[in-house]
MARVEX-221944 format. One record per residue (C-alpha): y, z, x; residue number from 1; residue in one letter. Coordinates in steps of 0.5 Angstrom, whole numbers. Each point is the difference from the previous one (the first is absolute). Example, Ala and Ser with C-alpha at 12.3 -4.5 7.8 and 13.67 -1.06 7.14 Angstrom:
rec north = -9	up = 16	east = 25	lose = 1	baro = A
rec north = 7	up = -2	east = 2	lose = 2	baro = S
This chain:
rec north = 334	up = 258	east = 377	lose = 1	baro = M
rec north = -7	up = 3	east = -3	lose = 2	baro = N
rec north = 0	up = 7	east = 2	lose = 3	baro = V
rec north = -7	up = 2	east = -1	lose = 4	baro = K
rec north = -3	up = -7	east = 4	lose = 5	baro = E
rec north = 5	up = 1	east = 6	lose = 6	baro = T
rec north = -2	up = 7	east = 0	lose = 7	baro = L
rec north = -8	up = -1	east = 0	lose = 8	baro = T
rec north = 1	up = -5	east = 6	lose = 9	baro = E
rec north = 4	up = 7	east = 3	lose = 10	baro = V
rec north = -6	up = 4	east = -3	lose = 11	baro = F
rec north = -5	up = -5	east = 3	lose = 12	baro = Q
rec north = 4	up = -1	east = 7	lose = 13	baro = D
rec north = 0	up = 7	east = 1	lose = 14	baro = V
rec north = -7	up = 2	east = -2	lose = 15	baro = F
rec north = -2	up = -6	east = 4	lose = 16	baro = D
rec north = -5	up = -3	east = -7	lose = 17	baro = D
rec north = 2	up = -5	east = -3	lose = 18	baro = D
rec north = -3	up = 1	east = -7	lose = 19	baro = E
rec north = 3	up = 6	east = -1	lose = 20	baro = L
rec north = 3	up = 1	east = -6	lose = 21	baro = E
rec north = 5	up = 3	east = -4	lose = 22	baro = L
rec north = 0	up = 4	east = -7	lose = 23	baro = F
rec north = 5	up = 4	east = -2	lose = 24	baro = D
rec north = -5	up = 6	east = 0	lose = 25	baro = E
rec north = -1	up = -1	east = 6	lose = 26	baro = M
rec north = 1	up = 5	east = 4	lose = 27	baro = T
rec north = -2	up = 4	east = 8	lose = 28	baro = A
rec north = -8	up = 2	east = -2	lose = 29	baro = E
rec north = -1	up = -8	east = -2	lose = 30	baro = D
rec north = 2	up = -3	east = 8	lose = 31	baro = V
rec north = -6	up = 3	east = 3	lose = 32	baro = E
rec north = 5	up = 0	east = 7	lose = 33	baro = D
rec north = 7	up = 1	east = -4	lose = 34	baro = W
rec north = 1	up = 7	east = 4	lose = 35	baro = T
rec north = 7	up = 4	east = 1	lose = 36	baro = S
rec north = 1	up = -5	east = 6	lose = 37	baro = L
rec north = -2	up = -6	east = -4	lose = 38	baro = T
rec north = 5	up = 2	east = -5	lose = 39	baro = H
rec north = 6	up = 1	east = 4	lose = 40	baro = I
rec north = -1	up = -8	east = 4	lose = 41	baro = Q
rec north = 0	up = -3	east = -7	lose = 42	baro = L
rec north = 5	up = 4	east = -2	lose = 43	baro = I
rec north = 4	up = -2	east = 5	lose = 44	baro = V
rec north = -3	up = -7	east = -1	lose = 45	baro = A
rec north = 3	up = -1	east = -5	lose = 46	baro = V
rec north = 7	up = 2	east = 1	lose = 47	baro = E
rec north = 0	up = -5	east = 6	lose = 48	baro = K
rec north = -3	up = -7	east = -6	lose = 49	baro = K
rec north = 4	up = 3	east = -6	lose = 50	baro = F
rec north = 6	up = 1	east = 3	lose = 51	baro = G
rec north = 0	up = 7	east = -2	lose = 52	baro = V
rec north = 0	up = 8	east = 2	lose = 53	baro = K
rec north = -3	up = 5	east = -4	lose = 54	baro = F
rec north = 2	up = 8	east = 0	lose = 55	baro = T
rec north = -5	up = 5	east = 2	lose = 56	baro = T
rec north = 0	up = 3	east = -7	lose = 57	baro = V
rec north = -1	up = -8	east = -4	lose = 58	baro = E
rec north = -7	up = -1	east = 4	lose = 59	baro = V
rec north = -2	up = 7	east = -1	lose = 60	baro = M
rec north = 1	up = 0	east = -8	lose = 61	baro = K
rec north = -4	up = -7	east = 1	lose = 62	baro = L
rec north = -6	up = 2	east = -4	lose = 63	baro = K
rec north = -3	up = -8	east = 1	lose = 64	baro = N
rec north = 0	up = -7	east = 2	lose = 65	baro = V
rec north = 3	up = -2	east = -8	lose = 66	baro = G
rec north = 6	up = 5	east = 2	lose = 67	baro = E
rec north = 1	up = -2	east = 7	lose = 68	baro = F
rec north = 0	up = -6	east = -3	lose = 69	baro = I
rec north = 5	up = 1	east = -5	lose = 70	baro = T
rec north = 4	up = 4	east = 6	lose = 71	baro = L
rec north = 0	up = -6	east = 4	lose = 72	baro = I
rec north = 3	up = -5	east = -7	lose = 73	baro = E
rec north = 5	up = 5	east = -2	lose = 74	baro = K
rec north = 4	up = 1	east = 8	lose = 75	baro = K
rec north = -1	up = -8	east = 0	lose = 76	baro = L
rec north = 4	up = -1	east = -7	lose = 77	baro = A
């Protein structure tokens, strides 16, 4: 499973944007519709898609998409 490709699909679904491409330094400021509500929807969708759970602290520590990918990969290992 390619985490970045799968995560891109989740982002595209949550933000309803088939053109959305992820990059490691991406943050909420890089996505026009990324609000606190879509942030929660994104976390829930990622947990379902990958079959993992995140703690609030883990999510709060994330600085960008690259760190999110790394966290997912650690959970799947």
